[in-house]
C-alpha positions in Angstrom: -23.4 -3.4 6.1 -22.3 -5.0 9.3 -21.2 -3.2 12.4 -21.3 -3.8 16.1 -21.8 -0.1 16.7 -25.6 0.6 16.5 -25.0 4.4 16.2 -22.7 3.8 13.3 -25.3 1.7 11.6 -27.9 4.3 12.2 -25.7 6.8 10.5 -25.0 4.5 7.5 -28.8 3.9 7.2 -29.2 7.6 6.7 -26.6 7.7 4.0 -27.7 4.5 2.3 -31.3 3.7 3.2 -31.5 1.1 0.4 -28.7 -1.1 1.9 -29.4 -3.8 4.4 -27.9 -3.5 8.0 -26.7 -6.1 10.4 -24.7 -6.4 13.5 -24.2 -10.3 13.2 -21.3 -11.2 11.1 -22.1 -14.8 11.3 -25.5 -14.2 9.7 -23.8 -12.2 6.9 -21.4 -15.0 6.2 -24.4 -17.5 6.2 -26.4 -15.6 3.7 -26.2 -17.5 0.3 -26.9 -14.4 -1.6 -23.9 -12.6 -0.5 -20.6 -13.7 -2.3 -18.3 -11.0 -1.4 -17.2 -9.4 2.0 -14.9 -6.2 2.6 -13.4 -6.1 6.0 -12.3 -2.7 7.6 -11.8 -3.3 11.1 -9.0 -3.0 13.7 -6.0 -5.1 12.6 -6.3 -7.8 15.1 -9.7 -8.8 13.6 -8.4 -9.0 10.2 -7.3 -12.6 10.3 -10.3 -14.2 12.2 -12.8 -12.4 10.2 -11.0 -12.9 6.8 -10.5 -16.6 7.6 -14.2 -17.0 8.4 -15.2 -15.2 5.2 -13.0 -17.3 3.0 -14.1 -20.7 4.7 -17.7 -19.5 4.1 -16.8 -19.3 0.5 -16.8 -15.4 0.1 -14.5 -13.5 -2.0 -12.7 -11.3 0.6 -11.4 -7.8 0.5 -9.2 -6.7 3.5 -8.1 -3.2 4.5 -4.4 -2.8 4.9 -2.3 -4.4 6.6 -3.6 -7.8 5.5 -3.1 -9.3 9.0 -1.0 -9.1 12.2 1.7 -11.6 11.3 3.3 -13.3 8.2 1.9 -16.8 9.4 -1.6 -15.4 9.4 -1.2 -13.9 5.8 0.1 -17.2 4.6 -2.8 -19.2 5.9 -5.3 -16.8 4.3 -3.5 -17.1 1.0 -3.5 -20.9 1.3 -7.3 -20.9 2.1 -8.1 -18.5 -0.6 -6.3 -20.8 -3.3 -7.9 -24.0 -2.1 -11.3 -22.3 -2.2 -10.7 -20.7 -5.5 -11.6 -17.2 -4.1 -10.4 -13.7 -4.8 -8.4 -12.4 -1.8 -7.6 -8.6 -2.2 -5.8 -6.2 0.0 -6.6 -2.5 0.4 -3.3 -0.9 -0.9 -5.3 2.0 -2.2 -2.5 4.1 -3.5 -1.7 1.5 -6.1 -5.0 2.7 -7.7 -4.1 6.4 -7.6 -3.7 8.0 -11.0 -0.7 10.0 -9.7 1.0 6.9 -8.5 0.5 5.2 -11.8 1.8 8.1 -13.6 5.0 7.9 -11.5 5.2 4.3 -12.5 4.9 5.2 -16.2 7.6 7.8 -15.8 10.0 5.6 -14.1 9.5 2.8 -16.5 10.0 5.0 -19.5 13.5 5.7 -18.2 12.9 9.6 -18.1 14.4 10.0 -14.7 17.1 7.5 -15.2 18.1 4.9 -12.7 16.5 5.2 -9.1 18.9 6.1 -6.5 16.8 6.5 -3.4 13.2 7.3 -2.4 12.2 9.4 0.6 8.6 9.4 2.1 7.0 11.5 4.8 3.4 10.7 6.1 2.7 12.9 9.1 -0.2 14.3 10.9 -1.7 14.8 14.6 -3.2 11.5 15.5 -5.2 9.3 14.9 -3.7 7.2 17.8 -4.2 3.5 17.5 -4.3 1.0 20.5 -3.2 -2.1 18.8 -0.6 -1.1 16.3 2.1 1.5 16.1 2.4 4.3 13.6 4.6 2.3 11.3 1.9 -0.4 10.9 -0.8 2.3 10.6 0.8 4.9 8.1 3.8 3.3 6.5 1.9 0.6 4.5 0.8 3.3 2.0 4.3 4.4 1.4 5.7 0.7 1.4 3.1 -0.2 -1.2 4.0 2.7 -3.4 7.7 2.0 -3.2 7.4 -1.6 -3.9 5.3 -0.8 -7.0 7.8 1.8 -8.2 10.9 -0.3 -7.5 9.3 -3.5 -8.9 11.2 -5.5 -6.5 11.3 -6.4 -2.9 13.9 -5.0 -0.3 16.6 -7.2 1.1 16.5 -5.8 4.6 14.7 -3.3 6.9 15.7 -1.3 9.8 13.5 0.8 12.0 13.8 3.2 14.9 11.1 5.2 16.8 9.8 6.4 20.0 6.5 6.1 22.1 5.6 9.5 23.5 2.0 9.2 24.2 1.0 5.5 24.7 3.4 3.3 26.4 5.2 0.7 24.1 3.1 1.9 21.0 5.6 4.0 18.9 4.0 7.3 17.5 7.1 8.5 15.5 9.1 6.0 13.4 11.8 6.2 10.8 12.1 3.0 8.5 14.8 2.3 5.9 14.4 -0.3 3.2 17.6 -1.5 1.5 17.3 -2.8 -2.1 19.8 -4.3 -4.3 22.2 -2.2 -6.5 22.8 0.3 -3.7 19.1 1.6 -3.7 17.2 2.4 -0.6 13.9 4.0 0.6 13.3 6.0 3.8 9.9 6.3 5.2 9.1 8.8 8.2 5.8 8.2 10.0 4.3 10.3 12.8 1.1 10.8 14.7 2.8 13.8 16.5 3.0 16.5 13.7 0.9 19.7 13.5 0.6 19.5 9.7 -0.8 16.8 7.5 2.0 15.8 5.1 1.8 13.3 2.4 5.1 13.7 0.4 7.4 11.4 -1.5 10.6 12.1 -3.5 12.0 9.8 -6.1 15.5 10.6 -6.9 16.9 9.4 -10.2 20.3 9.7 -11.8 18.9 12.2 -14.5 15.7 13.7 -12.9 13.8 13.9 -9.6 10.0 13.4 -8.9 8.1 15.0 -6.0 4.8 13.6 -5.3 2.6 15.6 -2.9 -0.8 13.9 -2.3 -2.2 16.7 -0.1 -1.9 19.1 -3.1 -5.1 19.7 -4.9 -3.9 20.0 -8.4 -0.2 19.8 -8.9 0.4 16.4 -7.2 3.4 15.7 -9.4 6.4 17.9 -10.1 9.3 16.7 -12.1 12.7 18.5 -11.5 15.3 18.4 -14.2 18.0 18.3 -11.5 21.0 16.0 -11.0 24.5 15.6 -9.7 27.2 14.3 -12.1 30.6 13.0 -11.3 33.6 13.8 -13.9 34.5 10.7 -15.8 38.2 11.5 -15.7 40.5 13.6 -13.5 44.3 13.5 -12.8 44.5 15.2 -9.3 42.0 15.9 -6.6 42.1 19.5 -7.5 40.6 18.5 -10.8 37.9 16.7 -9.3 34.5 18.7 -9.3 30.9 17.6 -9.0 28.9 19.0 -11.9 25.4 20.2 -10.6 22.7 20.5 -13.1 19.6 22.6 -12.6 16.9 22.6 -15.3 13.3 23.3 -15.6 10.6 21.9 -13.5 7.3 20.6 -15.1 3.9 19.4 -14.0 2.5 16.4 -15.8 -1.2 16.3 -16.4 -3.1 13.8 -14.2 -6.8 13.1 -14.5 -8.4 13.5 -11.1 -10.1 10.4 -10.0 -10.9 8.7 -6.6 -8.5 5.8 -6.0 -10.8 4.0 -3.6 -13.5 4.0 -6.2 -11.0 2.5 -8.8 -9.9 -0.2 -6.2 -13.4 -1.2 -5.3 -14.3 -1.6 -9.0 -11.2 -3.5 -9.5 -12.1 -6.1 -6.8 -15.5 -6.5 -8.6 -13.9 -7.0 -11.9 -11.4 -9.6 -10.6 -14.4 -11.6 -9.1 -16.3 -11.4 -12.4 -13.4 -12.4 -14.5 -11.6 -14.5 -12.0 -8.5 -12.6 -12.3 -5.5 -11.9 -10.2 -5.7 -8.5 -8.2 -3.0 -5.8 -8.4 -3.0 -5.8 -4.6 -3.5 -9.5 -3.9 -2.5 -11.8 -1.1 1.0 -12.0 -2.1 1.4 -8.3 -2.1 -0.3 -8.2 1.4 2.1 -10.8 2.8 5.1 -8.9 1.5 3.9 -5.9 3.2 3.3 -7.7 6.5 6.6 -9.3 6.2 8.4 -5.9 6.0 6.2 -4.5 8.9 6.9 -7.5 11.2 10.7 -7.0 10.4 10.4 -3.3 11.3 8.8 -4.3 14.8 11.8 -6.6 15.4 14.1 -3.9 14.4 12.4 -1.5 16.8 12.9 -4.0 19.6 16.6 -4.3 18.7 17.3 -0.5 18.6 17.2 -0.2 14.9 19.2 -3.3 13.9 18.9 -4.2 10.2 16.7 -7.3 9.7 17.4 -9.5 6.8 14.0 -10.1 5.2 15.0 -13.4 3.6 14.6 -15.0 7.0 11.2 -13.5 7.8 8.9 -15.7 5.7 8.9 -19.3 4.1 7.4 -17.6 1.0 9.3 -15.4 -1.4 6.6 -13.4 -3.3 7.4 -11.3 -6.3 5.5 -8.4 -7.6 2.7 -9.1 -9.8 3.5 -9.0 -13.5 1.8 -6.4 -15.6 -0.1 -9.2 -17.5 -1.2 -11.2 -14.5 -4.2 -9.1 -13.7 -6.7 -7.0 -15.7 -5.5 -3.6 -16.7 -7.2 -0.8 -14.7 -8.4 1.9 -16.9 -8.9 5.6 -16.1 -12.4 5.1 -14.9 -11.5 2.0 -12.7 -12.9 -0.6 -14.9 -10.9 -3.4 -16.6 -10.7 -3.6 -20.4 -13.2 -6.4 -20.7 -16.8 -5.7 -19.9 -17.7 -6.9 -16.4 -20.4 -9.4 -15.9 -22.9 -8.1 -13.2 -24.9 -10.6 -11.2 -28.1 -8.8 -10.2 -29.0 -11.2 -7.3 -25.5 -10.9 -5.7 -24.7 -8.5 -2.9 -21.5 -7.6 -1.2 -21.2 -7.2 2.6 -19.2 -4.4 4.1 
């Protein structure tokens, strides 16, 4: 474990006395026995540290967001491809059993066609100094939305305000526009008295409410919808039909998404497989965040995402990476290298 904070290292040593500690990142990269590095630092350090790790021949895991700009993401992807290394991004909720259940429900057609998604991620703090609340909190919701929609948005607009730290927005509202008149609205805040982690997926037949704060019933499916009459002669004959049915809670096995995510990183290294949240997914995330910052500066103007990057990444196909099982492992048995260590 590598950290510049000596007190932090002391605390980690108490928790994990068998793990080696260091405050010298260059020494970690120079160690031939270390073949994988996980980077969990301030966003401004993601690019230089990840670049150094990849150039040193280490498989690299980066916490979200991947980097501070699209250009930085593209450079990291290029280096990883040239070096033949695994580059994975910490989009943790893609490994959540609840989110994967939502994906299963949507794919089955049970809720019909998605009309729109609304997400709220609110709490009091923690205030960041180098990024605004959209860069801090919205990546979780964006990654879930892209995963569920299975496509990238065509435009983004974002509005917000900085109440505590000048020029660093602590409250934002972002709207992602997709094809076929679909949209997603994301509200992020560091200035709310309650911790809220809620997402609503509105379909043409049913609606899903995902509450990540809930201890047991994280998913609730409502048999509710609005129907437009197919034929009418006069305006007086026109009436919306409101359908209110039952609500049910699907069973979800409780597992720690972070544990599943970390196991997936190791499995991808062992099997030389493509991660679910790889460099392309990280790039797409930053492309949206970069556009949201531009929209903020332009008082909420919609930004065409096709102009924000030279690349045009697509969501990973289901068969392009090892399937994640309930316990976080891939279907194939991983090959464990006893002499290799991972640096955090």
